Each structure stands twice: as C-alpha cells, then as structure tokens.
C-alpha positions in Angstrom: -0.3 -5.4 -8.1 -1.5 -8.4 -10.2 0.7 -9.8 -13.0 3.1 -6.8 -12.5 0.2 -4.2 -13.3 -1.5 -1.9 -11.0 -5.1 -3.3 -9.9 -5.9 -1.0 -7.1 -4.6 2.0 -5.0 -4.9 2.7 -1.2 -4.7 6.0 0.2 -4.8 6.7 4.1 -5.1 9.8 6.2 -4.3 10.0 9.9 -4.9 12.6 12.7 -2.5 11.9 15.5 -0.9 13.5 18.5 2.4 12.3 20.2 1.1 9.2 21.5 -2.5 9.0 20.5 -4.0 8.3 17.0 -7.4 10.2 16.8 -8.6 8.6 13.6 -7.2 6.9 10.2 -9.4 7.1 7.0 -8.5 4.5 4.3 -9.7 4.9 0.9 -9.4 1.9 -1.6 -9.9 2.1 -5.1 -9.9 -1.2 -7.1 -10.3 -1.6 -11.0 -13.0 -4.3 -10.8 -14.8 -4.5 -14.2 -12.8 -2.2 -16.4 -12.2 -3.5 -19.9 -10.3 -0.4 -21.4 -7.5 1.8 -20.2 -6.3 4.9 -21.7 -2.9 4.3 -24.0 -0.6 5.7 -21.2 -1.9 3.0 -18.7 -2.4 -0.1 -20.6 0.9 -1.3 -19.7 0.7 -0.4 -16.1 -2.9 -0.9 -15.2 -5.3 -4.0 -15.1 -8.7 -4.9 -13.7 -10.0 -7.8 -11.8 -12.3 -8.6 -14.8 -9.3 -8.6 -17.4 -7.1 -10.8 -15.2 -10.0 -13.3 -14.7 -11.5 -13.1 -17.9 -15.1 -12.8 -16.4 -16.9 -10.0 -14.8 -16.6 -9.8 -10.9 -19.5 -9.2 -8.6 -18.7 -5.9 -7.0 -21.1 -6.5 -4.1 -19.6 -10.0 -3.3 -16.0 -8.3 -3.7 -16.8 -5.5 -1.3 -18.3 -7.8 1.3 -15.0 -10.1 1.2 -13.0 -7.0 1.5 -14.6 -5.7 4.4 -14.9 -9.3 6.1 -11.2 -9.8 5.7 -10.4 -6.3 6.8 -12.5 -6.9 10.0 -10.6 -10.2 10.7 -7.0 -8.4 10.5 -8.6 -5.5 12.7 -9.8 -7.7 15.4 -6.2 -9.7 15.3 -4.6 -6.0 15.6 -6.8 -5.0 18.5 -6.3 -8.4 20.4 -2.4 -9.1 19.6 -1.2 -5.7 18.5 0.8 -4.7 15.0 3.8 -7.3 15.6 1.2 -10.2 15.1 0.5 -8.8 11.5 4.0 -7.6 10.5 5.0 -10.7 9.1 2.2 -10.9 6.8 2.6 -7.3 5.9 6.2 -7.7 5.1 5.5 -11.0 2.9 2.9 -9.0 0.9 4.9 -5.5 0.5 5.7 -4.4 -2.8 7.8 -1.5 -1.3 10.4 -3.3 0.7 13.8 -3.8 -1.4 12.5 -1.1 -4.0 13.8 2.5 -4.5 11.4 4.8 -3.2 10.6 8.5 -3.3 8.8 9.8 -0.1 7.2 13.2 0.0 7.4 13.9 3.8 6.0 17.3 5.0 8.0 19.9 2.9 10.9 17.7 1.7 11.2 14.6 -0.6 13.4 11.7 0.7 14.8 9.2 -1.9 16.5 5.8 -0.9 15.5 2.2 -0.4 12.5 1.1 1.6 14.3 -1.6 3.9 11.8 -2.6 6.5 8.7 -1.9 8.2 9.5 -1.6 11.9 7.8 -2.7 15.1 5.8 0.3 15.2 4.7 0.0 11.5 7.0 2.8 10.4 8.7 2.5 6.8 12.2 2.3 7.2 14.1 4.0 4.2 17.9 3.8 3.7 18.7 7.3 1.9 20.8 7.8 -0.9 23.5 9.0 1.7 23.3 5.9 3.6 21.1 7.5 6.6 18.3 5.3 7.9 15.0 7.1 8.4 11.7 5.5 9.8 8.6 7.3 8.6 5.1 7.0 9.8 3.5 9.0 7.1 4.3 10.6 3.8 3.4 10.0 0.2 5.3 6.9 -1.0 6.3 6.4 -4.8 7.9 3.3 -6.0 10.0 3.9 -9.2 12.1 1.3 -11.2 11.2 -2.0 -12.6 7.4 -1.3 -12.4 7.8 2.5 -13.4 5.1 3.9 -10.9 3.1 2.4 -8.3 
C-alpha cells in the first residue's frame, strides 16, 4: 500500500507436510510504470511512477528487491522467524483489520489480531474464537475497500 492505494500484490504457494516445508513459491506483482488504471481501480490502485512522478528503472527495482529479499532470507536462516517478526508486525496492513479468509473449504471472518511465533495469522472470529492459520487466501475489507 502506498498513499492508501494498492501498488503491488504478493501471492504465495506452499507445499508442506506435518513438520517439513517442501517448497514455497512467491509471486510478486508491482505496478511500476503504469500511468492509467481502469475506472473501477483508479481510486484503489497506483503505481510507483504515479507516486514518484517519474519513471522507475525496472531492472534497478528488481535488483533492489532481490538483494533485500536475500538479506531477510539469510537472517531467517541464521536467526529464525522470531528475529523478523517485529519488522513484519510493524509493516503489516492486515493486523487490526477485519478480514475474510478462505481456508480449505470454508470462509472465516473476523479481525486479524496477531502473527504468532510460528508465522501463523491469528484471527479473532465474529464469535470470539481465536484461530491461527498458516495458509489461506486473505482479503482485507473495510476502510481501504479491498486489499
């Protein structure tokens, strides 16, 4: 999110077993040099070029993104998730928001209240139950309409 508009999206896919993660695939889409959006997205989406008021070099952006990703991955490998958790919580746009989670064959609605020490998103449901989810499709609805 940049100036209350969506500038990128991240999709992840994971293959795991009870105590082993086989792989994680991360897809990142960034609105870099878009100058126009369809009418239904104009109030919700933006691009780096629109926000910076100048074109962005996509190769430099990608290099910077990968270099930073590598830094955090190395920290994760050396110190574990807990060392990155404060940074994640500080930058989360989900915590404190009303969410809708599509999880396996059901939908869960409630408020995202935390990310636990294992990296699970903790949801307090409309019924007051706390559920920790490791995977699922999360949509944030409310002030920003849709994220």
